[in-house]
N, C-alpha and C positions, 0 to 999 in steps of 0.2 A: 696471553703468554708473556712472562717476564723477559725483558730484553737482557742480553748478555752483558751489556755495558751501558752505563748511563753516568751522568754527572755534568760538569760544565768546565770550561776553560777560558782563559783570557790571555792574549798575547799583546806585547807592546812592540811597536816598530823600532824602538830605540835599540833593542838588543840585536837587531839584524842588519843594521847599517852602521857605517863609520860616523857615529853621531859626534857633533862638535861640543856637546854638553860635557863639561869637565867633572865627571864623577868617577870614582875608582871602579865601579861596576854598575851594570844595569839589571833591573828586574825585567826579564823578557818574557816570562810566562808563569801562570799559576792556575790552579784549578782543583777540582775534586773528581776522582775517578772511583767508580763503583763497578766491580766485576764479580762474576759468578765462579764457583769452584772449577778449577782446571784451566782457567783462562791464562794464557802465556803471552807476555809482551817482551819485546827485546829492542835494544838500541845498539847498533854496531858502531864501533869506534869512530870511523870516519864520518858517520852521519850524526853522531852525538856531539853537537857543538857547544853544549851548555853544561856548566856545573850546577849542582843543586842538591836537593834532598826531598824525601817524601816522609810524611808523618802519618802513621797508621791510626785511623780513627776507630775502626772496628774490624773484626775478622783477623785472618792470619795470611801472611805472604811468605813465600820462599823466594829468596833473592840470591842470585848468582852474580857476583860482582867481579869475577876474574879469579882472584886467589881463594875466595871462600864461598861457601854456601851458607846463607843466613836464614833463620826463621824469625820473622818479625811479627809481633802481635800488637794489641792496642797500646797506644802511646809510645811506640817505638819510633825512633827517627833514624833514617838511613841516608848517608851522604854518598854522592858520586861526583866524579870529575869529568870534564869534557874529554872526548875522544876515548872513553873507556867502553868496553863491551859490558852491557848490563841486561840481565834477564830477570824477570820475576813471574811467579806463578801463584795463583790463589789456591790456598789449601782448605780454607773454610767454605761453608756454603756460599757466603758472600764476603766481600772485603771492600772497605771504603778507606781511601787515603787521600790526603791533601798533598799536592806536590808544588814545588816552587823551583824555577830555574833562573840562573844568573849568567850573564856574560859581560864582556868588557875587559879592560887591560889587567885588572887585579882580582877578578872574580875568584879564580882558583886559589890565589895566594891568601885571600881573605878567609875563605873556608878553612884552609889548612892552618891559618894562624890561630884559630880557636883551640887547636890541639884536642878536639873532640875525638872520641873513638869513631871508627867508621860506622858503627852501629851502636846505638845507646837507647836507654829508656829516658824520655824527656824528664828533666828535673822539675818542670812546672806543668800545670794543666795546659791543654791545647789552647792557644791564644786566638780563639774564634773571632773576637772583635778586631784584632789586628789584621787577620786575613780578610775579613769583610771590608775593612777600610782599604786594603790593598786592591781588592776586587773593584771597588768603586773608582779607583784612580788609574786602572790599567789602560783605559782608552785615551788618557790625556798624557801626551809626551812633551809638554812644555818643559823648559829647563827647571822651573820650580817644582813641578809635580814629579819629574824624573828624580830629583834629589830627595823629595819626600818619600818616594817609593823605595829608594835605596836605604833611607833611614829606618823605614818600617821593617824592611828585611833584616836589618841588623838587630832590631828589637826582637823580632821573631827568633833569630838565632840565639839570643840571650835566654829566651824561654826554653829553647831546646836543651840548653846546658843545665841551667838551674844550679842547685847546690844540694841535691838529694843523694847522699852517699848510699842510703839504704836501697834506693832504686837500682843503683849500679851493682850492689851485692846480689840483688835478685837476678839481674841480667847475667852475672857471672854464674849463678847456680843454674839458670836456664840454659846457658851456653854449654855448661858441663853436662847437663842432662841430655841435650841434643847430640853432643859429641858421643856420649855413651850409646845412644840409640843408633847413630850412624855406624859406629864400629861394631855393634853387636846385633845388627838386624837379622843375621842368619841364625842367631842363637835362640832356640825355642824357649829358653828360660827368661828371655828379656821380657820384663813386665814391671809393674809397680814395685814389687818386693825387691827385684833386682836393682832398680834405680835407687830405692830408699837405702839399701844396704851400702851402696857405694858413695852416695852423697851425704850419708848420715842425717837423713831427714825422716820424719814420720810420714805415713801415707797421707794423712790429712794435710800436712804442710805442703807436700809435693803436689797434691791435687789442687790446693788453693793457689799455689804458685803458677801452675799451668793454666788454670781457669782465668786468673787475673791477667797474666801476660800474653797468653796465646788463645784464649777463648775456647779451650777444649781440654779434655782430660788427658793424662799421660797415655792411658790405654787406647784412646781414640786416635791420638797422634801416631802411636806405634803401628796400629792397624792400617792407618792411611798410608804411612810410609811403606809398609810391606806390600800393600795393594798397588801403589804407584810403581814400585820396582817390579812387581809381578806382571802387571799389564804391559810395562815397557818391554820386559823380556819375552813375553808371549808374542808381542807384535814384532819385535825386532831381532829375535835370536832363534836358532834351531835347537835349543836345549829342550829336553823332554819336560813334560809337565811336572813329573816327579822331581827332576833336578831343580826346576825353578821354584817349586814349593819349598824344597830344602834350603835353597839360597835365600829365600824370603823369610825363613824362620818358622814355617808351618810344619807341624809334626808329620803330616802325610798329605798326599795330593788331593784326597777327598775333602779335607778341611779347607785346603786352599781353593779348590773349585767351588765349594759352597759359598765362601766369602766373595769370590769373583762374581758368582751369580747374584748375590745380594747387591753388589755394587753396580753391576752392568745389566742384569737381566739375562745373562748368558753364562753357560758353564765355561770353564777355562778352555776346553777344546773348541767350543763354538765361538768364543771370543777370538781365539787365534785364527781360526778359519776365516772369520769375517774380516779381520784386519789384513790377512794375506790377500784375500780377494779384492779388497778395496785398495790395497797397496799403500796404506797410510799407517802412521804410528798413532797410538792412542794419545788423546789430549793429556793423559796422566803420565805419559812416558817421561823418564828422568831428564833433567836438565844436563848440560855438559858436565863431565866429571870435574870436581873441584878438589883442591887440596884440603886436607884436614886442618881445621883451625887449631890454634894453640890452645893450651889449657885455659888461658884467660883471655877474655875479649878486650885486649888492651889497644887494639887499633894499630898495631905495629906497622903493618904494611901501608896503612894510611899515613901515619906520621913520618914514615921514612921519606916521604916526598916533600917534606917541609924544606923551603929554600934555606940554604946555609949562609 
């Protein structure tokens, strides 16, 4: 049986002590995480002492960073700051991402100084050799190697930005499509034709965009979002199955129940009864409510924290 989570990680002692090595920031951790569909992880503010980012290598993540709910696919890079609440959930069958955390007197200021959006498509290919070099150095906290690790982290950050304007336009289109999906999930007309008409894209272009950026088709993502919402409401509300089906965009409760059975092996009624008896929410239940993102993914909330 496949394990739910696998991968590896490295931590450096430099990031957790008041080191005397004079560097603006320390690389205090890095690794690769692999998780299965539905896996939720969270970092609460007071326990989250490091700034950093994750780089999605395959699959799709849904990330709640406080002000926004973000869907991140292959080659997407998502940044976070120390003391922030951070959740993420795996949407695809599997998801693999590389993460890197920084601490020290100027770790947060250095991340902010790049003026990167909070969430972006990397402008360069994933710098695997740089990360491998960092992995090899993580156990050595000598002054020289500490400075080398900081320098490698800066080079990795350069790859995350790159100079690919085309990639950022694709991200803008994906963000617009995801916003349309969130706002119209209860509309039975929501589908490929609905999105194409409002984004002025052909079905082939829309599908190619989703497959390349999120590793799934638009139809698959819409269905997954509807089922996630439906299972959360079945487990955590007293609304009728017909009301939930309507809220999730299904034309009738029979269709809704049929898709719930395909996803879980139980009808909607059986799924609700099982969750009530167990007293637990579904792993696919929604993350905390997030504000709607703006029309463009310009990282405004992120950049507002830049020191003046």
